Structure formats: structure tokens, C-alpha cells
PASEBA-1860 file (N, C-alpha, C; in nm, 3 decimals):
! residues 277
1> XXXXXXXX> 15.694/4.907/-12.474/15.795/4.862/-12.570/15.874/4.745/-12.512 ~ 15.890/4.641/-12.593/15.962/4.522/-12.550/16.098/4.516/-12.620 ~ 16.194/4.453/-12.552/16.331/4.450/-12.599/16.362/4.314/-12.663 ~ 16.419/4.318/-12.784/16.463/4.198/-12.853/16.615/4.203/-12.865 ~ 16.681/4.107/-12.802/16.828/4.097/-12.807/16.866/3.994/-12.912 ~ 16.959/4.031/-13.001/17.001/3.939/-13.106/17.152/3.945/-13.125 ~ 17.206/3.835/-13.179/17.350/3.823/-13.195/17.383/3.759/-13.330 ~ 17.467/3.825/-13.409/17.515/3.768/-13.535/17.647/3.696/-13.508
9> XXXXXXXX> 17.657/3.573/-13.553/17.779/3.496/-13.534/17.856/3.496/-13.666 ~ 17.958/3.580/-13.675/18.034/3.597/-13.798/18.164/3.517/-13.798 ~ 18.208/3.472/-13.680/18.336/3.403/-13.668/18.324/3.290/-13.566 ~ 18.389/3.179/-13.597/18.395/3.068/-13.502/18.536/3.049/-13.448 ~ 18.633/3.027/-13.539/18.770/2.998/-13.495/18.870/3.073/-13.582 ~ 18.989/3.095/-13.526/19.094/3.170/-13.594/19.135/3.102/-13.725 ~ 19.141/2.971/-13.725/19.192/2.895/-13.839/19.113/2.918/-13.968 ~ 18.988/2.958/-13.955/18.906/2.976/-14.075/18.942/3.103/-14.153
17> XXXXXXXX> 19.027/3.189/-14.093/19.056/3.319/-14.153/19.195/3.329/-14.217 ~ 19.261/3.217/-14.235/19.396/3.223/-14.291/19.397/3.262/-14.439 ~ 19.282/3.254/-14.505/19.276/3.286/-14.648/19.190/3.408/-14.680 ~ 19.142/3.479/-14.579/19.064/3.600/-14.604/19.135/3.720/-14.544 ~ 19.067/3.834/-14.540/19.131/3.958/-14.495/19.102/3.994/-14.350 ~ 19.031/3.907/-14.278/18.989/3.942/-14.142/19.109/3.965/-14.050 ~ 19.205/3.873/-14.050/19.317/3.882/-13.957/19.400/4.007/-13.982 ~ 19.433/4.034/-14.108/19.512/4.152/-14.139/19.437/4.280/-14.106
25> XXXXXXXX> 19.309/4.281/-14.137/19.229/4.399/-14.107/19.218/4.423/-13.958 ~ 19.198/4.317/-13.882/19.186/4.330/-13.738/19.321/4.372/-13.677 ~ 19.430/4.317/-13.731/19.562/4.355/-13.682/19.590/4.503/-13.709 ~ 19.557/4.546/-13.828/19.578/4.688/-13.863/19.500/4.780/-13.768 ~ 19.371/4.750/-13.750/19.290/4.834/-13.661/19.342/4.829/-13.517 ~ 19.384/4.712/-13.474/19.431/4.695/-13.337/19.562/4.769/-13.313 ~ 19.654/4.765/-13.411/19.779/4.839/-13.399/19.755/4.989/-13.394 ~ 19.659/5.033/-13.472/19.622/5.177/-13.470/19.567/5.215/-13.334
33> XXXXXXXX> 19.481/5.130/-13.276/19.425/5.158/-13.144/19.533/5.154/-13.036 ~ 19.631/5.065/-13.054/19.743/5.058/-12.961/19.825/5.186/-12.967 ~ 19.853/5.234/-13.088/19.931/5.357/-13.105/19.859/5.477/-13.048 ~ 19.726/5.475/-13.055/19.647/5.587/-13.004/19.625/5.578/-12.853 ~ 19.669/5.469/-12.793/19.657/5.453/-12.649/19.521/5.404/-12.603 ~ 19.440/5.350/-12.695/19.306/5.304/-12.660/19.305/5.160/-12.608 ~ 19.405/5.082/-12.643/19.416/4.945/-12.591/19.561/4.918/-12.553 ~ 19.580/4.816/-12.472/19.715/4.773/-12.433/19.763/4.663/-12.526
41> XXXXXXXX> 19.892/4.630/-12.521/19.944/4.520/-12.599/19.878/4.389/-12.558 ~ 19.852/4.372/-12.430/19.786/4.251/-12.381/19.646/4.238/-12.440 ~ 19.574/4.350/-12.448/19.441/4.348/-12.509/19.450/4.313/-12.656 ~ 19.547/4.368/-12.726/19.565/4.336/-12.868/19.587/4.187/-12.887 ~ 19.673/4.127/-12.807/19.702/3.985/-12.821/19.580/3.898/-12.794 ~ 19.491/3.945/-12.708/19.370/3.869/-12.677/19.274/3.861/-12.796 ~ 19.297/3.942/-12.897/19.206/3.945/-13.011/19.235/3.833/-13.112 ~ 19.336/3.752/-13.085/19.373/3.648/-13.181/19.384/3.510/-13.115
49> XXXXXXXX> 19.283/3.470/-13.039/19.284/3.336/-12.979/19.238/3.231/-13.081 ~ 19.261/3.105/-13.050/19.216/2.998/-13.139/19.064/3.000/-13.154 ~ 18.994/3.031/-13.045/18.848/3.040/-13.049/18.807/3.186/-13.052 ~ 18.744/3.227/-13.160/18.698/3.364/-13.173/18.556/3.384/-13.122 ~ 18.473/3.282/-13.137/18.333/3.298/-13.098/18.317/3.302/-12.947 ~ 18.212/3.371/-12.904/18.179/3.381/-12.761/18.033/3.341/-12.739 ~ 17.989/3.246/-12.817/17.847/3.206/-12.815/17.805/3.159/-12.677 ~ 17.877/3.064/-12.619/17.837/3.009/-12.492/17.851/3.112/-12.379
57> XXXXXXXX> 17.960/3.190/-12.382/17.980/3.290/-12.278/17.870/3.397/-12.282 ~ 17.836/3.438/-12.402/17.731/3.541/-12.416/17.595/3.486/-12.376 ~ 17.567/3.363/-12.415/17.439/3.304/-12.374/17.430/3.290/-12.223 ~ 17.538/3.248/-12.160/17.536/3.233/-12.014/17.511/3.367/-11.945 ~ 17.570/3.473/-11.997/17.545/3.606/-11.942/17.398/3.644/-11.960 ~ 17.346/3.622/-12.080/17.205/3.654/-12.106/17.112/3.572/-12.018 ~ 17.145/3.445/-12.004/17.061/3.356/-11.925/17.050/3.403/-11.781 ~ 17.162/3.444/-11.725/17.162/3.493/-11.587/17.079/3.619/-11.572
65> XXXXXXXX> 17.072/3.696/-11.680/16.994/3.821/-11.678/16.847/3.797/-11.712 ~ 16.813/3.671/-11.746/16.673/3.639/-11.778/16.633/3.681/-11.918 ~ 16.730/3.682/-12.010/16.706/3.730/-12.146/16.679/3.614/-12.240 ~ 16.579/3.630/-12.325/16.554/3.535/-12.434/16.607/3.597/-12.561 ~ 16.723/3.552/-12.604/16.789/3.613/-12.718/16.770/3.530/-12.845 ~ 16.820/3.580/-12.956/16.818/3.510/-13.083/16.958/3.516/-13.145 ~ 17.011/3.402/-13.187/17.142/3.397/-13.252/17.122/3.367/-13.401 ~ 17.199/3.436/-13.487/17.194/3.415/-13.631/17.325/3.355/-13.680
73> XXXXXXXX> 17.317/3.241/-13.754/17.435/3.172/-13.803/17.435/3.169/-13.956 ~ 17.555/3.182/-14.014/17.570/3.178/-14.159/17.573/3.037/-14.214 ~ 17.522/3.023/-14.337/17.520/2.894/-14.405/17.596/2.901/-14.538 ~ 17.671/3.010/-14.560/17.753/3.025/-14.679/17.866/3.123/-14.647 ~ 17.981/3.100/-14.704/18.095/3.189/-14.682/18.081/3.318/-14.761 ~ 18.145/3.425/-14.707/18.148/3.551/-14.778/18.172/3.668/-14.684 ~ 18.244/3.769/-14.734/18.267/3.892/-14.658/18.323/3.862/-14.518 ~ 18.428/3.780/-14.513/18.499/3.745/-14.390/18.417/3.660/-14.294
81> XXXXXXXX> 18.301/3.614/-14.337/18.234/3.505/-14.266/18.284/3.378/-14.337 ~ 18.379/3.310/-14.275/18.456/3.208/-14.347/18.449/3.069/-14.288 ~ 18.359/3.048/-14.193/18.347/2.913/-14.138/18.262/2.825/-14.229 ~ 18.287/2.693/-14.220/18.204/2.596/-14.291/18.068/2.589/-14.224 ~ 17.964/2.586/-14.303/17.830/2.591/-14.245/17.803/2.475/-14.151 ~ 17.861/2.358/-14.179/17.839/2.242/-14.092/17.906/2.260/-13.955 ~ 18.004/2.349/-13.947/18.073/2.372/-13.820/17.986/2.445/-13.719 ~ 17.871/2.496/-13.764/17.781/2.563/-13.670/17.695/2.465/-13.591
89> XXXXXXXX> 17.692/2.339/-13.633/17.601/2.242/-13.572/17.617/2.230/-13.420 ~ 17.740/2.217/-13.366/17.751/2.206/-13.220/17.695/2.326/-13.146 ~ 17.713/2.444/-13.203/17.663/2.565/-13.138/17.511/2.574/-13.147 ~ 17.458/2.537/-13.261/17.313/2.536/-13.278/17.250/2.432/-13.186 ~ 17.309/2.314/-13.178/17.256/2.211/-13.089/17.258/2.257/-12.945 ~ 17.365/2.321/-12.905/17.377/2.373/-12.768/17.267/2.475/-12.739 ~ 17.247/2.568/-12.832/17.147/2.672/-12.810/17.005/2.618/-12.815 ~ 16.981/2.522/-12.905/16.848/2.460/-12.909/16.817/2.390/-12.777
97> XXXXXXXX> 16.918/2.322/-12.723/16.900/2.256/-12.593/16.867/2.357/-12.484 ~ 16.922/2.476/-12.499/16.897/2.584/-12.403/16.768/2.661/-12.437 ~ 16.697/2.614/-12.540/16.571/2.676/-12.584/16.590/2.820/-12.632 ~ 16.702/2.843/-12.700/16.732/2.973/-12.760/16.688/2.971/-12.906 ~ 16.625/3.079/-12.951/16.581/3.087/-13.089/16.701/3.105/-13.182 ~ 16.699/3.031/-13.294/16.806/3.036/-13.394/16.754/3.093/-13.524 ~ 16.829/3.186/-13.582/16.796/3.240/-13.713/16.912/3.221/-13.809 ~ 16.886/3.246/-13.936/16.989/3.231/-14.039/17.051/3.366/-14.075
105> XXXXXXXX> 17.183/3.367/-14.089/17.255/3.488/-14.129/17.276/3.477/-14.279 ~ 17.186/3.536/-14.356/17.180/3.513/-14.499/17.293/3.578/-14.577 ~ 17.330/3.512/-14.686/17.436/3.563/-14.772/17.381/3.596/-14.913 ~ 17.300/3.506/-14.968/17.249/3.526/-15.104/17.126/3.615/-15.107 ~ 17.140/3.737/-15.068/17.027/3.827/-15.046/16.952/3.862/-15.175 ~ 17.020/3.852/-15.291/16.954/3.892/-15.417/16.943/3.776/-15.515 ~ 16.949/3.654/-15.462/16.937/3.535/-15.546/16.849/3.431/-15.479 ~ 16.738/3.398/-15.543/16.649/3.296/-15.486/16.722/3.163/-15.472
113> XXXXXXXX> 16.797/3.123/-15.574/16.864/2.992/-15.572/16.968/2.985/-15.460 ~ 17.048/3.091/-15.444/17.150/3.089/-15.339/17.087/3.087/-15.201 ~ 16.987/3.172/-15.181/16.925/3.179/-15.049/16.847/3.052/-15.018 ~ 16.789/2.990/-15.120/16.720/2.863/-15.099/16.818/2.754/-15.059 ~ 16.935/2.753/-15.121/17.038/2.655/-15.085/17.082/2.673/-14.940 ~ 17.102/2.796/-14.899/17.138/2.823/-14.760/17.028/2.777/-14.665 ~ 16.904/2.804/-14.704/16.791/2.766/-14.621/16.781/2.614/-14.608 ~ 16.804/2.543/-14.717/16.802/2.395/-14.711/16.909/2.343/-14.615
121> XXXXXXXX> 17.026/2.404/-14.618/17.132/2.366/-14.524/17.087/2.394/-14.380 ~ 17.030/2.511/-14.362/16.985/2.554/-14.229/16.881/2.457/-14.172 ~ 16.788/2.414/-14.257/16.681/2.326/-14.212/16.732/2.190/-14.165 ~ 16.846/2.145/-14.220/16.901/2.015/-14.177/16.945/2.017/-14.033 ~ 16.965/2.133/-13.976/17.015/2.145/-13.840/16.906/2.173/-13.738 ~ 16.784/2.187/-13.786/16.675/2.232/-13.699/16.565/2.128/-13.688 ~ 16.486/2.135/-13.581/16.370/2.046/-13.571/16.270/2.073/-13.684 ~ 16.190/1.976/-13.714/16.089/1.990/-13.817/15.992/2.102/-13.781
129> XXXXXXXX> 15.950/2.179/-13.882/15.856/2.290/-13.865/15.912/2.403/-13.779 ~ 16.043/2.413/-13.772/16.104/2.521/-13.694/16.074/2.655/-13.762 ~ 16.037/2.759/-13.685/16.004/2.889/-13.745/16.128/2.955/-13.807 ~ 16.118/2.991/-13.933/16.233/3.045/-14.005/16.240/3.197/-13.992 ~ 16.358/3.244/-13.947/16.386/3.387/-13.943/16.523/3.413/-13.998 ~ 16.547/3.536/-14.042/16.670/3.566/-14.111/16.716/3.709/-14.085 ~ 16.846/3.727/-14.089/16.907/3.860/-14.098/17.027/3.846/-14.191 ~ 17.040/3.933/-14.288/17.146/3.919/-14.386/17.280/3.971/-14.335
137> XXXXXXXX> 17.385/3.902/-14.374/17.521/3.942/-14.340/17.551/4.077/-14.402 ~ 17.615/4.163/-14.322/17.643/4.301/-14.364/17.516/4.379/-14.395 ~ 17.403/4.329/-14.349/17.273/4.396/-14.364/17.242/4.429/-14.510 ~ 17.280/4.338/-14.598/17.259/4.364/-14.741/17.114/4.334/-14.781 ~ 17.057/4.429/-14.856/16.919/4.418/-14.905/16.911/4.489/-15.038 ~ 16.815/4.450/-15.123/16.776/4.531/-15.236/16.626/4.517/-15.254 ~ 16.574/4.567/-15.365/16.429/4.574/-15.382/16.361/4.437/-15.395 ~ 16.437/4.331/-15.423/16.375/4.199/-15.439/16.396/4.109/-15.318
145> XXXXXXXX> 16.476/4.153/-15.221/16.519/4.063/-15.112/16.403/4.012/-15.029 ~ 16.316/4.101/-14.982/16.205/4.057/-14.898/16.113/3.962/-14.974 ~ 16.094/3.987/-15.101/16.011/3.897/-15.182/16.071/3.757/-15.192 ~ 16.202/3.750/-15.206/16.270/3.621/-15.210/16.254/3.549/-15.076 ~ 16.274/3.621/-14.969/16.261/3.563/-14.835/16.120/3.510/-14.811 ~ 16.022/3.590/-14.852/15.882/3.548/-14.835/15.854/3.421/-14.913 ~ 15.901/3.416/-15.037/15.876/3.299/-15.123/15.941/3.174/-15.065 ~ 16.057/3.187/-15.004/16.125/3.072/-14.946/16.055/3.024/-14.819
153> XXXXXXXX> 15.987/3.116/-14.751/15.909/3.075/-14.634/15.954/3.136/-14.502 ~ 16.036/3.238/-14.507/16.076/3.303/-14.383/15.959/3.381/-14.324 ~ 15.946/3.372/-14.193/15.838/3.440/-14.122/15.875/3.583/-14.085 ~ 16.005/3.605/-14.063/16.050/3.740/-14.029/16.191/3.763/-14.081 ~ 16.221/3.891/-14.101/16.356/3.937/-14.133/16.389/4.050/-14.038 ~ 16.518/4.061/-14.003/16.563/4.173/-13.920/16.693/4.229/-13.978 ~ 16.683/4.281/-14.100/16.800/4.335/-14.169/16.795/4.487/-14.179 ~ 16.676/4.544/-14.189/16.663/4.690/-14.201/16.723/4.756/-14.078
161> XXXXXXXX> 16.788/4.870/-14.102/16.855/4.941/-13.992/16.867/5.088/-14.029 ~ 16.813/5.176/-13.948/16.821/5.318/-13.971/16.949/5.374/-13.915 ~ 17.033/5.432/-14.002/17.155/5.500/-13.957/17.171/5.628/-14.038 ~ 17.276/5.701/-14.007/17.307/5.820/-14.085/17.372/5.783/-14.218 ~ 17.407/5.655/-14.231/17.470/5.607/-14.353/17.361/5.557/-14.448 ~ 17.345/5.620/-14.559/17.232/5.591/-14.648/17.244/5.459/-14.723 ~ 17.355/5.387/-14.707/17.365/5.259/-14.777/17.273/5.154/-14.714 ~ 17.229/5.180/-14.591/17.139/5.085/-14.525/16.994/5.119/-14.554
169> XXXXXXXX> 16.911/5.017/-14.568/16.768/5.039/-14.579/16.717/5.093/-14.446 ~ 16.632/5.193/-14.452/16.588/5.262/-14.331/16.448/5.220/-14.291 ~ 16.434/5.182/-14.167/16.304/5.156/-14.106/16.326/5.146/-13.957 ~ 16.241/5.213/-13.880/16.256/5.209/-13.735/16.164/5.106/-13.670 ~ 16.045/5.088/-13.727/15.947/5.000/-13.665/15.904/4.892/-13.763 ~ 15.828/4.798/-13.713/15.792/4.679/-13.791/15.696/4.714/-13.905 ~ 15.703/4.633/-14.010/15.605/4.641/-14.117/15.591/4.503/-14.181 ~ 15.478/4.482/-14.243/15.447/4.354/-14.307/15.453/4.371/-14.458
177> XXXXXXXX> 15.530/4.285/-14.524/15.530/4.281/-14.670/15.489/4.142/-14.714 ~ 15.369/4.133/-14.768/15.315/4.002/-14.801/15.292/3.924/-14.673 ~ 15.363/3.814/-14.657/15.347/3.732/-14.538/15.471/3.733/-14.450 ~ 15.568/3.822/-14.479/15.689/3.828/-14.398/15.694/3.959/-14.321 ~ 15.724/3.948/-14.193/15.738/4.066/-14.108/15.881/4.117/-14.111 ~ 15.898/4.244/-14.135/16.028/4.308/-14.117/16.031/4.367/-13.977 ~ 16.126/4.320/-13.895/16.143/4.368/-13.758/16.282/4.431/-13.750 ~ 16.295/4.559/-13.776/16.426/4.622/-13.796/16.513/4.625/-13.671
185> XXXXXXXX> 16.643/4.635/-13.695/16.738/4.663/-13.589/16.722/4.810/-13.549 ~ 16.730/4.837/-13.420/16.724/4.976/-13.372/16.859/5.027/-13.323 ~ 16.944/4.935/-13.279/17.079/4.975/-13.239/17.172/4.856/-13.258 ~ 17.294/4.884/-13.304/17.390/4.778/-13.332/17.530/4.825/-13.294 ~ 17.612/4.733/-13.249/17.748/4.768/-13.209/17.830/4.825/-13.324 ~ 17.832/4.757/-13.439/17.915/4.799/-13.552/17.874/4.937/-13.602 ~ 17.971/5.025/-13.612/17.945/5.159/-13.660/17.886/5.253/-13.557 ~ 17.860/5.201/-13.437/17.801/5.283/-13.332/17.890/5.288/-13.208
193> XXXXXXXX> 17.940/5.174/-13.167/18.029/5.166/-13.050/18.173/5.187/-13.098 ~ 18.249/5.263/-13.021/18.388/5.292/-13.054/18.480/5.212/-12.963 ~ 18.601/5.186/-13.010/18.702/5.122/-12.925/18.768/5.220/-12.829 ~ 18.738/5.347/-12.844/18.796/5.451/-12.760/18.720/5.459/-12.628 ~ 18.788/5.420/-12.520/18.721/5.416/-12.390/18.677/5.554/-12.344 ~ 18.740/5.660/-12.397/18.701/5.795/-12.359/18.566/5.834/-12.417 ~ 18.520/5.760/-12.516/18.392/5.791/-12.582/18.275/5.712/-12.525 ~ 18.301/5.626/-12.426/18.196/5.538/-12.376/18.079/5.617/-12.318
201> XXXXXXXX> 18.107/5.724/-12.246/17.999/5.804/-12.188/17.912/5.863/-12.299 ~ 17.975/5.916/-12.403/17.897/5.971/-12.515/17.816/5.863/-12.585 ~ 17.873/5.745/-12.597/17.802/5.634/-12.660/17.679/5.596/-12.579 ~ 17.692/5.597/-12.447/17.577/5.568/-12.361/17.468/5.673/-12.378 ~ 17.508/5.799/-12.386/17.411/5.908/-12.404/17.336/5.890/-12.536 ~ 17.409/5.860/-12.642/17.346/5.838/-12.773/17.255/5.715/-12.770 ~ 17.294/5.615/-12.694/17.211/5.495/-12.680/17.078/5.529/-12.613 ~ 17.085/5.605/-12.505/16.962/5.645/-12.435/16.872/5.729/-12.525
209> XXXXXXXX> 16.933/5.810/-12.610/16.855/5.891/-12.704/16.781/5.803/-12.803 ~ 16.845/5.697/-12.850/16.779/5.603/-12.942/16.661/5.533/-12.873 ~ 16.682/5.493/-12.749/16.574/5.426/-12.675/16.457/5.522/-12.654 ~ 16.488/5.646/-12.619/16.382/5.744/-12.597/16.306/5.775/-12.726 ~ 16.380/5.781/-12.837/16.316/5.804/-12.966/16.217/5.693/-12.998 ~ 16.259/5.568/-12.971/16.170/5.454/-12.996/16.046/5.462/-12.909 ~ 16.063/5.501/-12.784/15.949/5.518/-12.693/15.856/5.626/-12.745 ~ 15.913/5.738/-12.788/15.832/5.849/-12.838/15.754/5.810/-12.963
217> XXXXXXXX> 15.812/5.720/-13.041/15.747/5.674/-13.164/15.649/5.559/-13.139 ~ 15.635/5.520/-13.011/15.545/5.410/-12.974/15.577/5.280/-13.048 ~ 15.707/5.254/-13.066/15.747/5.130/-13.130/15.714/5.012/-13.040 ~ 15.666/4.902/-13.098/15.634/4.787/-13.014/15.758/4.715/-12.964 ~ 15.868/4.723/-13.044/15.991/4.652/-13.008/16.112/4.743/-13.027 ~ 16.216/4.711/-12.950/16.346/4.777/-12.967/16.448/4.666/-12.985 ~ 16.505/4.656/-13.105/16.592/4.544/-13.141/16.739/4.583/-13.128 ~ 16.811/4.504/-13.050/16.955/4.522/-13.031/17.029/4.412/-13.106
225> XXXXXXXX> 17.131/4.450/-13.182/17.218/4.353/-13.248/17.359/4.369/-13.193 ~ 17.407/4.264/-13.126/17.541/4.266/-13.067/17.615/4.140/-13.112 ~ 17.729/4.158/-13.178/17.807/4.045/-13.228/17.879/3.974/-13.113 ~ 17.868/3.843/-13.112/17.925/3.767/-12.998/18.076/3.785/-12.988 ~ 18.145/3.811/-13.100/18.290/3.831/-13.098/18.331/3.934/-12.995 ~ 18.247/4.037/-12.977/18.283/4.149/-12.891/18.255/4.126/-12.742 ~ 18.197/4.011/-12.710/18.174/3.983/-12.568/18.302/3.922/-12.510 ~ 18.403/4.006/-12.504/18.537/3.960/-12.467/18.615/4.078/-12.411
233> XXXXXXXX> 18.709/4.049/-12.322/18.797/4.153/-12.269/18.891/4.206/-12.376 ~ 18.894/4.139/-12.492/18.974/4.189/-12.605/18.911/4.312/-12.666 ~ 18.782/4.330/-12.641/18.707/4.446/-12.692/18.634/4.511/-12.574 ~ 18.710/4.571/-12.481/18.651/4.612/-12.353/18.539/4.714/-12.364 ~ 18.549/4.810/-12.455/18.443/4.912/-12.464/18.313/4.849/-12.513 ~ 18.324/4.761/-12.612/18.206/4.692/-12.664/18.139/4.609/-12.553 ~ 18.220/4.533/-12.482/18.167/4.447/-12.376/18.104/4.529/-12.265 ~ 18.171/4.636/-12.224/18.118/4.722/-12.118/17.987/4.788/-12.163
241> XXXXXXXX> 17.983/4.829/-12.288/17.859/4.891/-12.340/17.744/4.793/-12.335 ~ 17.767/4.670/-12.380/17.659/4.571/-12.383/17.614/4.539/-12.240 ~ 17.706/4.518/-12.149/17.669/4.486/-12.011/17.593/4.602/-11.948 ~ 17.636/4.726/-11.975/17.564/4.842/-11.925/17.423/4.850/-11.985 ~ 17.411/4.824/-12.115/17.282/4.832/-12.182/17.183/4.733/-12.122 ~ 17.227/4.611/-12.100/17.140/4.510/-12.040/17.100/4.552/-11.898 ~ 17.196/4.603/-11.823/17.166/4.648/-11.687/17.063/4.761/-11.690 ~ 17.075/4.851/-11.787/16.979/4.961/-11.797/16.839/4.908/-11.826
249> XXXXXXXX> 16.827/4.819/-11.920/16.696/4.762/-11.951/16.634/4.694/-11.829 ~ 16.718/4.623/-11.755/16.668/4.555/-11.636/16.624/4.654/-11.529 ~ 16.702/4.758/-11.511/16.667/4.860/-11.410/16.537/4.931/-11.445 ~ 16.511/4.945/-11.575/16.390/5.014/-11.620/16.271/4.918/-11.635 ~ 16.293/4.793/-11.597/16.187/4.691/-11.598/16.129/4.665/-11.737 ~ 16.214/4.673/-11.839/16.170/4.635/-11.973/16.155/4.483/-11.980 ~ 16.065/4.439/-12.064/16.046/4.297/-12.087/16.127/4.252/-12.207 ~ 16.201/4.143/-12.192/16.280/4.086/-12.301/16.200/3.975/-12.370
257> XXXXXXXX> 16.199/3.980/-12.503/16.135/3.872/-12.579/16.227/3.835/-12.695 ~ 16.199/3.723/-12.760/16.273/3.690/-12.882/16.183/3.716/-13.003 ~ 16.236/3.691/-13.122/16.159/3.722/-13.243/16.035/3.634/-13.256 ~ 16.040/3.513/-13.205/15.922/3.427/-13.212/15.808/3.486/-13.130 ~ 15.840/3.533/-13.011/15.737/3.596/-12.929/15.686/3.725/-12.995 ~ 15.775/3.796/-13.064/15.732/3.915/-13.138/15.633/3.877/-13.246 ~ 15.660/3.766/-13.316/15.566/3.721/-13.419/15.431/3.684/-13.359 ~ 15.433/3.624/-13.244/15.308/3.587/-13.178/15.228/3.712/-13.145
265> XXXXXXXX> 15.297/3.818/-13.104/15.229/3.944/-13.075/15.174/4.006/-13.204 ~ 15.256/4.005/-13.308/15.216/4.067/-13.435/15.101/3.992/-13.502 ~ 15.108/3.860/-13.496/15.006/3.779/-13.561/14.888/3.748/-13.471 ~ 14.905/3.778/-13.341/14.801/3.750/-13.242/14.756/3.604/-13.248 ~ 14.854/3.519/-13.270/14.827/3.376/-13.271/14.957/3.303/-13.239 ~ 14.945/3.175/-13.209/15.061/3.096/-13.173/15.132/3.047/-13.299 ~ 15.258/3.084/-13.312/15.340/3.032/-13.421/15.395/2.896/-13.380 ~ 15.399/2.803/-13.476/15.447/2.669/-13.447/15.585/2.674/-13.387
273> XXXXX> 15.598/2.631/-13.264/15.728/2.638/-13.194/15.733/2.532/-13.084 ~ 15.710/2.408/-13.122/15.707/2.301/-13.022/15.837/2.294/-12.941 ~ 15.945/2.334/-13.005/16.074/2.325/-12.938/16.079/2.414/-12.815 ~ 15.995/2.515/-12.810/16.002/2.611/-12.703/15.891/2.598/-12.601 ~ 15.810/2.493/-12.613/15.700/2.475/-12.517/15.753/2.416/-12.387
END
């Protein structure tokens, strides 16, 4: 089983959230955690810096660990993803220079026209013939979504996620629908990791159980989704969990690959990826 590390970029800077509910929601949750004794006032204040994204810091950590990760960026506003799509260009350019695979964080999951518009924006930022991959924001899917993605030309999607919450589409291992591969998430920070430091040991135990389940099922890949926002001392439990998880994979001698390499394995052929040669 090979490990695929991925990161959804939902936030870039504080200023983009003055007209949505992210700041108030984050403040409410943070004050509750402060009252419960899970974070300090200093930690709370760290959650509201001018720069919210941790793209470069997270990539540098991954790079030192020898990880080939994939970052997903949004091309349309919605659900507290409020940055302008063009503002992602410096981050995409930086990651492309570092030979990191870039995917799109889709918003128009049930509309061909909306998703095509996002894809056209996305293509303006990428080299010609760049392999298209996608994961939808908030993991939204319906019965027509994969068909829309396939028609637009995406080679893979990584939106499916098995949880105890039935609102998510369930799938543990890869499957092919038409010409698009679904490569599901197997573990994700949101809804799984707690801000309560007392629960970190239990979270680690549950994580190991998920990994063992994937091994028992002979899954070819184990996909991790970790939001870059949480790679910060402002979210200590999240950051500690991610650092521990990477250390565990390294200690167990797992091989890290990105989604492009996964496609090469699935298709048993070389996918066009001159940027990564």
C-alpha cells in the first residue's frame, strides 16, 4: 500500500473573510475551546494572523520528509472559501517550481457550466497538457458529478470519503467510472481530529485502525487529506497529529506517491507530465 498526501487550500489571507462567516465561526469555536481549557489565549490569538495559509511551511516540512504531495486550490468562491482565484497564482507557481502536483478544489460540483468555467481558469495557471485532477470543496458530490468531471477531462477525482456520517459518498478504494479514476480519501483532519489535546492518544489509535483496515482490504493507496491552515501552532493538536502521522509512515517504510504516480500505476502507462520529468 502506498501513501498519498494531499492538502486542500481553503484560505489564503485574513482580509478575504471580512464578508463571510469564517471569522465569527472560528472565534466562537476558539472561545469555546478557551473556556474548556483546551487552548490558551495566546493560541487563540494566533488563529487570526494576516496570513492564514501555510502552503510554503507545509511543503517545506513535506519536502524534508521526502514526500510528494498534492495541493488543491479553489477557482470559485463559496462556503467560506473566499479568496479570488487569481490570488492563487503565486502559490501555484511556487509549487510548480518545486515540482509539486496541483489539483483543483471544485465548487460547481453539479453544474457542467460552472465547473467548466473553473477549469478554464485553472488551466490558465498551468503548463500546457497538465494532468487535471480535482477534489470538491466540502466533498460535495451527487449522481451526476463524476460524469461532469469526466466530460470536462479530469483524469482523477478524490472527493469520496467513507465516514460514519452518511452525507458523504462512501468508498474506501479506487474505482473507474468511464475514463475518470475515483481515488477516495481514507483519512481527513476535519471531523476526525479534535482540538482537545487529551484526545490525541485516542485519535492516534483510531488512525492506526484506519491504516490497518486499509491494509487488510489490500487497498493500493491510502489517501490523507490535511488542510494547510492547520499546520500551525494555532492548531496544536492538528499539527501534532499530522507530524506524528508522517513520522509513523516513515518509520513503517511506506512509499509516498502523488496522484499522478497513482494514475500511472492504475493505467500502467505514462501520463503526460513533462513538468515532472
